[in-house]
N, C-alpha and C positions, 0 to 999 in steps of 0.2 A: 257473701252471696250477692248476686245481682238480681236487680228488680226492674220491672216496668210497671207502672201504674196505669190504669184506665179509668178516666174520670167521665162519667155519664151525666153528672148533675150540674145544673147551671151555676154560674159564678156566685149568685146570691138567692137562688130559688130554692135551695134545700142546703142541708148541711154536708152533703156528699163531697163537693169540691174543697170545703174547708177541712173536712176530716181526712181527705186525700193529702192535703197539704201538710197536716200535722203528722200524719203517718210518714210522709216522706222525710220530714225533719227528724223524726224518731229513727228511722232507718239510718240516716246519715250520721246521726249522733252515736249509733252503736257500730259504726264502722263499716256497714254494708255500702254497696254501691248501687246508687239509683241511675240507670242508663238513660231511661226516657219515661215521659208521662204523655199518654195519647189521650186526647180529649174527643170524646164522641158523643153523638146525640146532642142534648142541650149543654153538655160540657164544653162544646166549642165556643160558648159565650165567654169563658175564661180568656180566650185569645183575643178578645176585641180591645183595641186601643181606645175605645169610646166609653168604656165602663168608668164612671165617675162617682164613687162612693162618698157619703158624707165625710166631712173632715174628722169626725169622731168615730168613723167605722174603719175596720181593717181593710186595707186595700189588697184583695187577693191576687189579682193579676200582677201587681207590683211585686208581691211576694213570690209568685211563680218565677217572675223574671229574675229576682235577685237569687233565688235558689239555683236557677239554671246557670247563671254566670258564676256563682261562687263554687259550684260543684260540677260543672260541665255536664248538665243534664239537657237533653233533648226534649223541647216542648213541641209535640206534634199535634196538630188539629186535623181531624178527618176532613179532607177537602170537600167530599160531597156534603157532608152534614153541615160544614161551614158555609158553603155557597147557599144552601137552602135556607140558612138563618142570618144571611147577610154579612158574613165575615169573609172578607176578601183580601188576598194579598195583592202586591203590585203586579205579578205576573197575570192572575186571573182578571184583575182590573183592565189590563191591556187587551187580553183575549176577548172579553166580554164588552170592550169599549165603554168602560165605567169611568167617571171622572176622578175617582180616587180609591184608594185602599184603606182598610182599617184594622189589619192585623197588627197586633202589638208587637214591639221589638223583641226578639227572642223566641217567638212562635213561628212555626212553619207549617204550611198546609202539607199534608201528607196523605197518602193512600192507605187503604187497610193492609196493603202488602207489608208495609213497615211494622204493623201490629202483628201480623201473622209471623214475621220473622222474629220479632221480639219473643213471641211465645214459644218459638223453637230454641232460642239462644239463651234467654235469661233463665236463671234458676227459678224465679217466682214471677208471676204476673198477678197483680191484685187489682180487683175492679171495685170502684166506688160509685 
């Protein structure tokens, strides 16, 4: 089966994002295909390259990046929700004349159209 996950919870503000990551790992271990993870609302904080957990804490953004590379999973952060929360890629930084971007490697800003398409194409869409 093919899946897309929707993550609404902040990177460390709730268990939502961590639960989504653990669910993603379980899907892949069972032979399912995870096509994409769409970060929405406060979930867009998972896409920030400026998240710095303590040395003894699980680094969730790095875990998402590793999962993406190892399993060819798209990591999409809602562009509108991202910009509202200060998550900016290089394109948006240029458009808005900002000095820098802070989207973590492997994450891309995307519109809700990508999520709508995933809902039509994937066998399952699971929200956290």
